[in-house]
C-alpha positions in Angstrom: -21.0 76.4 28.2 -16.5 77.1 28.7 -14.5 74.2 27.7 -13.7 71.6 30.0 -9.7 72.4 29.9 -7.7 74.4 27.5 -4.3 73.2 24.8 -3.5 75.3 22.1 -6.2 73.5 19.6 -9.5 74.6 22.2 -7.4 78.1 21.3 -8.1 77.6 17.6 -11.5 75.8 18.3 -13.7 79.2 17.9 -11.7 79.9 14.7 -11.7 76.3 13.0 -15.9 76.6 13.4 -15.9 80.3 11.6 -14.6 78.4 9.0 -17.7 76.0 8.2 -19.0 76.9 4.9 -22.7 77.9 4.6 -25.0 75.5 3.4 -22.6 72.9 4.9 -24.3 69.6 6.2 -21.2 66.9 6.6 -18.3 67.3 8.4 -15.1 64.6 9.0 -12.3 65.9 12.6 -9.5 64.3 12.0 -7.4 63.6 15.0 -10.1 64.0 17.5 -8.6 63.1 20.3 -11.2 63.1 22.5 -14.2 64.0 20.9 -14.7 68.1 21.8 -14.1 69.8 18.5 -16.6 67.2 17.0 -19.0 67.6 19.8 -19.1 71.4 18.8 -19.2 70.3 14.9 -22.0 68.4 15.8 -24.3 71.6 17.7 -23.7 73.1 14.0 -23.9 70.4 11.2 -26.3 67.3 11.2 -23.9 64.3 10.2 -20.2 64.8 12.2 -17.4 61.4 11.9 -14.9 61.9 14.1 -11.3 59.7 13.0 -8.5 59.0 15.1 -5.5 56.4 15.1 -5.6 56.0 18.7 -8.2 53.0 19.8 -8.0 55.0 23.4 -8.9 58.3 22.2 -11.7 56.9 20.1 -13.3 55.2 23.5 -12.9 57.9 25.3 -14.6 60.1 22.8 -17.5 57.2 22.2 -18.0 57.6 26.1 -18.4 61.2 26.2 -20.8 62.4 22.8 -21.3 58.5 21.5 -25.0 58.8 21.9 -25.3 62.0 20.2 -27.8 62.0 17.2 -25.7 62.5 14.2 -22.2 62.5 15.4 -19.8 59.3 15.4 -16.7 58.2 15.6 -13.7 55.9 13.8 -10.7 54.3 14.7 -8.9 55.5 11.1 -6.1 56.4 9.9 -6.3 59.3 7.6 -3.7 58.7 5.5 -5.1 55.1 4.3 -7.2 55.5 1.7 -9.3 52.7 2.8 -10.2 53.9 5.8 -12.0 57.3 5.6 -14.2 58.0 1.9 -12.4 59.6 -0.2 -15.6 62.2 -0.8 -18.9 63.2 0.7 -17.6 66.1 3.7 -18.2 69.4 2.9 -15.9 70.4 6.0 -12.8 68.7 7.2 -10.7 69.1 10.3 -7.1 67.6 10.3 -5.1 68.2 13.4 -2.1 65.1 13.0 0.0 64.7 16.1 3.9 64.5 15.2 4.6 60.9 14.2 
């Protein structure tokens, strides 16, 4: 199925997906936006968290992908040490918009 839209981030998703280490089970997609990459990660891994600072982005991601088993979304800033677990992920994808 083709991607619903194209942008710079979507262009690199195939590369990002190819970098998932063999045997990975848990992934974190930081700056998940509408959840497109998190959804692709969840098709390959059993436990994926998408995190974004934007409440609107998290709401959109949940509406598009929220009922998928093993895929969760959190409103969180990865720069806040209390927002997300420090360890426990096999793969982390980070995109941070300029502030």
